[in-house]
N, C-alpha and C positions, 0 to 999 in steps of 0.2 A: 789550590794554593794553601800552604800551611802557614800558621802564625808562629814566628820564632819565640814569642814570649809564653807559649803554652807548654805545659808539661803534664804528663799523665802517668799514673801508677795503677796497676791492677794486681789485686791479691786474690788468687784462686784458693780460698781457704776451705777447710773441711766442713764448715757449717754454712758459710756465706761466701759469695763472690762480691768483691768491692772494686769500684773504679773511682779514682780521685783525679779530677782535672783542675789544674790551677793556672793562674796568670801571674807572672812575676811582676810586681809593682813596687818600686822603691826598695828593692832588696828583700821584700817579703812576699808571701804567697796569698793571693786572693782566690778563694775557692770558687770555681765556676760550676762544677758539677760533682755531686757525690751520689753515686748510684750503687745500691746494695740489693742483692737478691738472695733469699734463702734457698740455697741449692741442696744443702745437706748431703754433700758428696760422701761423707763418711758413712752415711746410712746405706750406701750401695756397695760398701767394701765387704766382699764375701769371705768365708772362712779360709778358702784356698788362696786368698790374696788378690783376687781379681776384682775389678770394679765393674758392676753390672751395667747393662746398656741403659736402663732407666736413669741411673744417676748420671751417666755420661750425657744422655739426652737433655737432662735438666741443665747441665753445665753448658752444653752447646747452645741451647736456647738463650741462656743468659748472655753468652758472649756475643750473640747476634745483636743484642741491645747495645753492648759496649762498642761494637765495631764502628757504628756510624760516627760516634763522637771522636774516635781516634783519627778519622780522616783529616781533621784540621790540625793535628799535632805532628810536628816534625818527627821522623822516625828515630832520630837520636835522642828525643825527649820522651820516649816511651819505655817504661820498664814493666814487665809482666812476670810475676813469679808464682810458682805453685808451692804449697806447703805440705803438711803432714800426710794427708790422704794420698796425694799424688806421689809422695816419696815412697809410700808403702805399696801402691798398686803395682802388680806384676805385669799388667797389660797397659801400662801407661802410654806406650807408643800409639795405641789405637786412639786414645783420647787426644793426645797432643797433635797428631797428624791433622785431624779434623779441626781442632781448636785453632791451630796456627793458620790454617787456611781461612777460617772465618775472620780472624783478627787482622791478618796480614802482617803480623809481627811475631818474632820468636818468643817462646815461653821458656823460662829457666826454672828448673826445679831446684830449690835451694835446700841445703842441709838444715837440720834443726839448730845447729850452732850459728849458721849465717842468719837464719831467721831471727834468733834471739838477739844477735848483734845489731841487725837492722831495726828491730823493734826498739832497742835501746837508743839508737840514733834518733828515731822518731820522737821518743820521749824527751831526749836531751834538747831537741830543737823546739819542742812545743810546751814543755813543762819547766817551771822555775824551781830553783832550789840550790843549796850549796851542800858540800860534803857528799859522802857516799849515799847512794840510794838503791833500794831494791825495787826492781821493775818486774811485774808479773803480768803475763798475758795468757788467759785461758782460752784456747781455741776450740775447734770442734773435735780434733783428734790429738792435740798436743798442748802442753803447757810450757811456756818459756819462762825461765827464771834468770834474771841478770842483776848482778851488783856492779855498779859503775860509779865513776866520779867524773864530773864535767862531761866530756863527750866520749870518754874512754871506758868501755866495758872491762871489768876486772875479773869477773867470774860469771860464766854463763852455762846453762844447761837447757836442753829441750827434753821433756818427759812425755812418755806415751800415755797421756790421759787427757781427755777433753770432754766438753759437755755433750757432744753427740755420742761418742763411744761409751761414756759413763751412763748415758740414758739407756742405751741398748743393753748394757751389762747389768745395771742395778735398778732401773725403773721400768723394765720392759712390760711389767704387768700393769703399769699405769697407776700404781698405788703410792701415795705419799705417806707411807708408814714410817714409824721410827726404825723398824728393822731395815727397810730399804735405805734410809738415810745413813744409818750407822754402818751398813755394809759398804756404801759408796764412800763414806768418809774414811773408813778403815782401809779400803783398797787404795785410796789416794795417799794415805799416810805411808803405806808400804812402798809406793812409788817414790815418795820423798825421802825415805829412810837412808838410802845410800849417799845422798848428796847433802842432807840437812846439816851435818856437822861442819862442812866447809863454809856454808853460808853463815851459820851462827858464829864461827870463829872470825870471819872477816868483818861481819857486822855492817850496819848501815844507819844512817840518820833519819831518812824518810822512806816511806814505802808508797809506790805508785802502781795502780792497776790500770792496764791498757787493754780492756776487752769488753765485749758486749755484756758479759755477766756482771762486771763491776759497774758499768753504766746503768744496767737495769736495777741493780741494788741501790745505787745512789738515787735514781729517780723515785724508787719506792720510798726511801727514807725521807726525801724532801717532801713527797706527797703526804707523809705522815708527820710532818713538822719537825723532823730531826735535822741535825747539821749534816754537812757533806762528808764528815769523817766516818769511815767505816771501821767498826770495832768487832771483836769476836762476840761480845754481848749482843750487839745489834744483829749479827748474822744468826746467832742461836734463836733470837726472837723471831726472825724471818722464817727459820726452820719450823718453829712452833706454829706460826701463822699458816705456813704451807701445809703442815700435817693436819691442821684443823679443817682444811678444805677437803681432805680425804683422798682425792684422785687428781691426776694431772688435768683431765678434761674438765674438772670443776675448779681449777686453781684461779682465783681472782684476788688480787691484791691491789690496793690503790697505787697507781703509778706504773703498774706492770703492763707493758705493751703486749697485745695479743701474739705478735710474732715471736716473743721471747718465752711464752708459756711452755712449749714442749721441752726446752732445754734449761729452764730456770732451776729446777730442783737439782739436776746433776751438776750444773755450774756452781750452785750454792754449796753443795756438798764438797766439791773440790776446794772452794775458797775457805770453807771452815777448816778443812784439813791443813791447808797452807798456814792459816793463822795459828792453829793449835801447834803444829809441828815446828814452825819457825819462830814461835813466840812473837808474832807481829802485834804491835800495840794498836796501830791505826793505819789506814790507807786512804788515799784520795785518788780520784779519777785522773788519768793522764789526758793531755791535750791532743795526743797523737800516738801512732804506733808504727806498724809495718809500712803502710802506704806513705805516711809522712817521711819515714826514714828513707824510702826509695826516692821520693821527690827531692828532698833536701840534699840527698847524695848526688843527684844530677845537677842541682843548682851550684853546688860546690862553693857557696858563699861562706862568709866568716862564721865560725862557730865559737869563737873565743869568749863572746860576751853572753850574759844571761838572756834567757828566752824573753823575759819581761822587758829587758832593755832593748832587745831587737824589735819587739812589737811597738814599744813607745817611739823608737827612732823612726819606724815606718810611718806611724801616725803623724808625727811631727813633720816629716817630709811631705806626706800625702796631703795634709790639710794646711800646710804652710804656717805652722805655729811658730811663734817667737821663742826659740829655744832659750835664749839668754834670760828672757823674762820668766819663763817656766822654771828655770834653774834658780832664779832669784826667789821666787815664791816658794819653791820646794825647800831651799835652804832655810828660809825664814820659818816655814811651817815646822820643819823638823827641829829647828832651834827652840820653838815654843814647846814642842812635845818633850824635848830633852830636859827642860827646866822644871817639869812637873814631878811631884813626888808620888809617882804611881808605879811602883815596881811590879804591880800585878797586871799592868797593861799587856795585852796579848802581843806576842812577838811579831805577829803579822800586821800589827796596826801601823807601825812606822812606815814600812814600804808602801802600803796602800795610801797613806797620807801623802807620801812623796810623789807617787804617780798621779794622784788627783791634782796636786799642785802643778806638776809638769804639764798636765793636759787640761787645765781648767778653762782655757780659751778655745777648746775644741768646737763649741757651739757657734763661735763667731763666723765659722765658714758658711753658716746659713744666714743669721742676722743677729743683731745685738739684743733686742728687747727680750727675746725668749731664749737667749743663748744657753742658760743653764739647762732648760728642758731639752734643747737640741743636743747638747753635749751628753746628757744622760741617755737620750734615745740612741745616739750613735754607739755609745759604749755598750748598751744593752743588746744591740742588734748587729754588731760587727764581730768577726772572728778575732779573738785576742789570744794568740798562742802564748803560753806561759802563765795565763791567768785562769784559775779555776772558776767554775760557775758562781760560787759564793763570792769570790773576789770581784768578779764582774758586777754582781749586784751591789756590793759595797761601794765600788768605784762609781757606779752610776748614781747611787744615792748621795754620795758626797758631792759629785758635780752638780746634781740637781739643787743641793742646798748651799751652793757657794755664795749666794747673795739673796737679797729680798726676804720675803717671809719664809720661815722654816716649813718644810713639808716632811712631817715625821714618819708617815707610813712607810716609805721606802727604807728609812733607817731602822725601823722596827722589824721589817720583814726580811732584811738581809740576815744571813747566818754565818758570816765570816768572823765577826766579833760580836760581843754582846751589845745590846741596844745602848747602854750607858756609854760604852767606849765609842760606838759609832757617832753618837751625838757629840761627844768630846772632840772627835776628829773633825767633824763638820764645823764646830765652833773655832777650832784652831785654824782650819783652812780659811775661813772667812776673815779672821784677824790678819793672817799672813797676806792675803790678797789686798786688804786695805793698806797695810804697812808698805806694800810694794807698788802703790799706785803711781809713783813717779816714773817707774820703768827705766831708771838710769842707775849706773853703778855709784855706790857711796851714799845713796839717799835713804836707805833703810836705817831708821834710828837705832841706837843702842837701847835695848829694852830688857826688862826682866818680867817673867810671868810667874806668879805665885798661885797656889791652889789651896783651898781650904774646903774640903768636901766638894760640892758642886760649884762653889764660888771661885771665880778667876779674878785676879787683880793684875792688870797690865801696868807696869811702872815705866814711865818715859822720863827722859831728862827734863829738868826744871826749865820752863819757858818754851818747851818744844812746840806746844799748841799755838803759841802766839806767832810762830814763824811758819807753820804749816797748817793753814786754815782748813783746806779741803779735807785732808786726812784726819785732822782733829774732829771735824764735824762728822765725818763718816764713822769714826770710832765711837763717838758719843751716841750716834743713832744706833749703831750695832750693840752698844752696851744696853740701851733701852730695850732693843728687840730681844736680846738674850735674857735679860732680867725679867721681862714680861712672860717669857716661856717658863720661868721658874729656875733659871740657871743664872744667878747673879754674876754680872761682869762689871768691874769697877775700873775706871781709867784714872790713874793718878800720876802726878809728876813729882819726882824728888831725885836728888843726886845720891 
C-alpha cells in the first residue's frame, strides 16, 4: 500500500545520483529521505560517445538502493530524470532498459534547457529574494545558467562543462598546478563567451549557486571563519590553498568533505571562470535545485508568495502558533527598528527581526520555562526552505535571546549580520515582546525609540506605567538587564 502524501524525485546526474523523498505537511515538504551516491557516470563516457559497462554497473547498483524506498510512493508522485551524461551517451537504451526494470518507473532524459528551468523552479521554491536572480548549477558534465524573476525563468542555457569532465580534461595528471588551473579556467571562459553578453545585458540583483561545488566552497569558508557570501577574492584564495597542497590526492582543506576532493579543483576552476566572465560580485548557496523543482512541480501548490513566507506559514500551522500575536510582535519590532538612526544597518536585518518576532512562541509547543531554548533548537534542526544557513543561525540566536539572561555566544557566532547588529535585533525583539504582552488589538502603546550610540531610550506616554503595572515592571527589569550588559536602556514617559 502506498502513502498518498509521499513524493519522490530522482536525479541521475553525471557525477552523483540523488533521491529525495518528502512528506507533504501543511502545504510544505518534510524531507524523509535524501540518498546520494557518487556514481561518476561522466567518467565512463568514451570518446566514441558510448557509456562503458563499469559506469552503467555503478548506476544500476545505486538504483537498487533507491528502488526499495519507491515502493511506498504512489506511481504518480514519482519523477525520475537523467541529465547531461545520459543526454550524450549513444547507447543510452542499454542503460535505461535495465534501470527502468530495477526502479519500476519510467526515466525521462531531459534537455539542458528543461534541466535549467527545473533547477530554477527548485531555487524559486526554496530560496528567498526579490528582483532578478542569476542561478548557477555546476554538474558533473554540464553547467546550467538561468536568470529569472519570481518563479519565471527569463534566460537560460546549459553549457557542456562540468566538474567530472573538467577533471578528466584539465587535472588528469592529478597536479594542482597553476598551469592546470589556468587551463581549466580558460576553457570554461571559452564555453561562456558565446552567452555572456546576453546575461550581462539582462542583469540580476542576486546570484545563487545550486550545486555540490558551491556547497563545498561554502562549508570550507565557514570552517575558516568566513561569511557565507562567496566572492571572487575568496575563490582565488581557495585556488592558492589548493595549489599549495600540490596534488589532488594530497588536497586537504578545513571543511572539505573527502567525497568532494576528486572534483573540487575542477568545480572551483569553473566557478572562478563564471565569476570573472559574468562579473559576479557575490553568491550564496541555494536551498534546493533540480530535485526540489521536480517535487514542487508535482505538488502544484501556490508559488506566488516568497519562500520564507511559505516556510513561516507552514511552521505557524504545524506548531499551532498564534498568528495574530506574532504579527503584532513583528509590527512592533519593525516599528522600533524603523525609528533608529542607523542607515548602515544590514538590509537583511529587518526581515530576520520580523521572522523572529512571528515565530517567537515556537518553543511553547514543548513547554514554557525553557521555551527560548526549545525554539532555538527547532529552528537550528529543521529544514527552513528560503533561509540560508547563516540566516538560520541568526534566527535561532534571536529566539534564544528573546527573554531572561542574554546568551551572547550564538549572537557572536552567527555570520548573517555583524555582532553589534545581532545584539541590537535581540534587544528590539525583547522590547517588542514586552510591549505586546496584553495579546489584544489596540493595547500596544504609542511609543518612540531613540538611539545614541549603544544607548536606547524608550519614550512612553505620560502616566502609562501607572495604568499598566505588569508591562511597566517588565520594561524596568529589561532596562536593568540590558544596562548591566553595557547597553544602556532608559524608559521615560513624556508627551
